[in-house]
N, C-alpha and C positions, 0 to 999 in steps of 0.2 A: 687640785692636786698639789698646791703649795704647802698645805698644812703639814704633811709628813716630813718635808724637808726642814721646816721650822722646828718641828719636834726633834728631828735628828740633831740639829744644832744645839737645842736646849739640852738634849740628853748628853751630848758630848761635853758641854760646859759643866753640867752637873757631875759627870764622871770625873772630869779633871779636878773639880773642886773637892769632890768626895775623896778622890785619891790623895790629894794634898793633905786634907784634914786627917785622913786615916793614917798616912805615913807619919805625920807630926805627932799625933796622939800615941801611936805605937812606939815611936822612937823615944818619947819622953817617959811614958808610963810603963812600958812593957819591955824595954831594953832592945828595941829595934826589930826588924823584920825577922831576923834569924830566930828570935825567941818564940815566934809563933809557930814554927815548924811547918809552915805552909808556903814559904817563899812569897814570890810576887802575887801569885794567884790568891793566897789567903788574905793578903792585905790590900786587895784591889778595891775594897770599899763597896762591893755590890749590895751590901745590906743597908746602905744609906738611903736617904730620902729620894735620891734620883731614880731608885729602882721603880717607883710608881710611874715615873715619866716613861721609862723604857717599856714597862708593861702596857701603858696606855698607847704608846707608839705601835707596839706589836698588835694590839687589839684593833687599832685603826687601819693598819696595813693588811690585816687578815681579810679575806674575801667574805662577803655576806653569805650566810648559810640559808639557803632556800629550802622550804619544806617539801619540794617536789621530789618524788622518787621515780626514777626511770623504770620502765617495765616493758616486757614483751606484750604485744597486743593480746587481749583476752579473747578476741573474736577468732573464728575459724579463718585461717589464711594459708594459702598454698605456700609451702616452703618457709613457714614461720620460724622453725628451728631445723637446721640441717647439721651435717657433720662438720662444717667449717664456717657457717654463718648463722646469724639470727637477726630477727627484726625487732625494732624498737619504735615505740610511739614517739612522734615528734613533740618536743617540749614547747608547744605554742603558748604565747602570752605569759611565759615564765620570767623572762628577763626584761620586760618592757620598762620597768621602773629603775633598772640599773644600767641599761645599755645605752651607748652613744652610737652615732652613725658609723664610726670607725672601729667599733669593737667587733670581736669575733667570738664564736662559741665553738668549743672543742669538746670532744668526747674522750674521756679517760677510760681505758680498758685495763683491767688488772685481774690476775688470778684471785679467786675469792680469799685465799689465805694470805695474800700480799696486799690487799687493799688498805689495811690499817697502816702500813708503812709507806704508802704512796705520799709523795710530797709535790705540791703544786709548783710548777716551774715559774721562776720569777719573770721570764720573758719568753718570746717565741723562739729565740735561739736555743733555749734550754729545754724545749719540748722533747720528751723521750720518743724516738722514732720506732716504727714498727719492727725493724730488724733487731732491736734490742730486747724484744719480749722474752726470748729464752734466758737471758742473763739478768735483766732487771725485773722480769715478771710483770711488766706493765708497759704501756705505750699510750700515745694520744693520737687521735685521728679525726676525720670528718670535720676539718676546719670550715666553718660556715659563717657568713656575715650574720650578725645579730638580727638584722632587719628581716632575714628569711624566716625567723621564728616569731615575728610580731603577729599580733592577733589578726589584722586584716590581710596578711600576706598569704596568697594562694600557694599551696605547696602540697606535695604528697602526704598521705596520712602516716607513713612509716618510713623509718630509716633502715638500711641494710648494713649491718656490721660484718666485715669480712668479705664484701662482695667484689673487691678489685683483685682479680686473679693475676693481673699483669704485673702488679707491683711486687709480687713475691720474688721474682727473679731479677729485680732491678737493684743496682748498687747505689742508688741515690740516697741522699741524706734527708730529704724532705719527707714529712710524714705521709703515709699512704694507708689505705684501708685494705690490707691484705687478708687472706683467709686465715682463720684461727687454726693453729697447728694441732690442737688436742681438744678433747671434749670439755676440758675445764674442771670444775665450774668457774665462771667469770662473774665479775661485778663491774658495773659501769656507773659513771656519773658525768654530768655536763658541767663545763667550766667556762665562765665568761671572762675573757681576757681583753684588757685595754692596752694602751701604749705603755703604761707603767706596771703591768703585771695583772694577776688575777683580781677580778672585781666581785664576782659572785659565783657560787657553786651550788649544785643540788646535792642531795644525799646519795649515798651509794645504793644501787639496786640490790634486790635479793639475788642470791646466786643463780646463775643461768647455766644449765647443763646442756651441752650439745648432744646430738645423736651420735651413737658409736657406729662407725662403718665396719662392716664385716671384712675380715682379712681374706684375701683370695685363697690362702691355704686352708681355711676352714670351710670352704664351699666344696661339696662333693659333686664332681661333674657327672657321676653315674647315678641315675635315678634309683631310688630304693625299690627293691623287688617286693611285690606283694605276696602275702602268704596264700597258701592253697585255699584256706577257708574263705578268704576275701574273694578270690577268683570264682569259687563255686557259688557264693551268694550273689555276686554280680551277674553270673551267667543265668542263674535262676530268675533273678529280677528282670533281666533282659528278655528271657523267654516268656515270662508271665506278661510282660508288657506287650510283646508281639501278639500273643493269643488274645489278650483283651482288645487290642486295637483291631484285630481281624474280626472278632465277634461284633464289635460295635459297627464296623463298616458293613459287615454282612447284614445285620439287622436293618441298618439304614437303607442299604440297597434293596432289600426285600420289600420294605415299606414303599419306597419310591416306585419299584416295579409293579407292585399291586395297584397303586393308584393310577399308573399309566394304563394298565390292562383294563381296569374298570371304565376308564374314560373311552378307550377304543371300543369296548363292547356296547356301550350306550350309543355311540355314534353309528355303529353298524346296524343295530336293531332299528334305529330310526330311519336309516337309509333303505332297508329292505322291507319295511313294513308296508303291506298292501291295504288299500282302502276300497271297499265295495260301495259303488254308487247306488242310490235308491232309484227303482224304475217307476216312472210316472206314467200310468195308462192314459190313452187318448180320451178326450171328453166325449161322453155319450150324447146322442141327439136329444133335444128337448121334445117332449110330447106336444102335439098341436093343442092349441087351446080348444076348449069344448065349443061345439056348434060350428066348427069350421066347415063340416060337410054340408051344412044347410046352404052355404053359399054356392 
């Protein structure tokens, strides 16, 4: 981080040299500063060679632009978008090549039509707080250590924007994650900040529109009365259903009763059936063998 300060010194030296050369040239050839009609600003010499140094300095000081685009999770999620909050996917593995151990990641929240005019704060003391959203149309929240978004770091899959209902009534100056006051739409981006200011930033998200809560004055406490036709049709359907259920139950009961009666009749016939035994006559005496009287 020493290079920007060296460039600042070079830029200041170049500005002074350019200013002296410009003033001398204009005094000799053009009759002084007054002849230029622009005063000091016109003769400042910003068109000299040192302009490239200042441009290079501003380029080096600008945070790295990352291709990541924040978004609401595409999967089904309970309470993904409500009337005052919405969920965001965590930007895991996005800042690993730019972050140090002491760096933090912020979430910038702005109205969709004000995101183009948002300016990154040069330090943490200049971070726009939540309570300034109605006037500045943007704020920063969810300050998190950069290590929490590293690839191996275990963390929840989503972030909840606007989930801190307690900070809405607090008069503190530090940033908080308060409920969003209107449906929006909003746009968000993640910003990596170090000790000397912003280091990297993501792109702005697509506009996120919250759900609209119904006003209590628009809710009719008296139920709407049904028309006579609807009542008649509902009564007929109820009667038809009752008749059909009675018929089905009657047929089922008759079938069961018939099977029980047949079973009882079969048992009674078997119990009262009489059997006639066969009569076996006594055995007749055998005739004597022939010639027994000769004895």
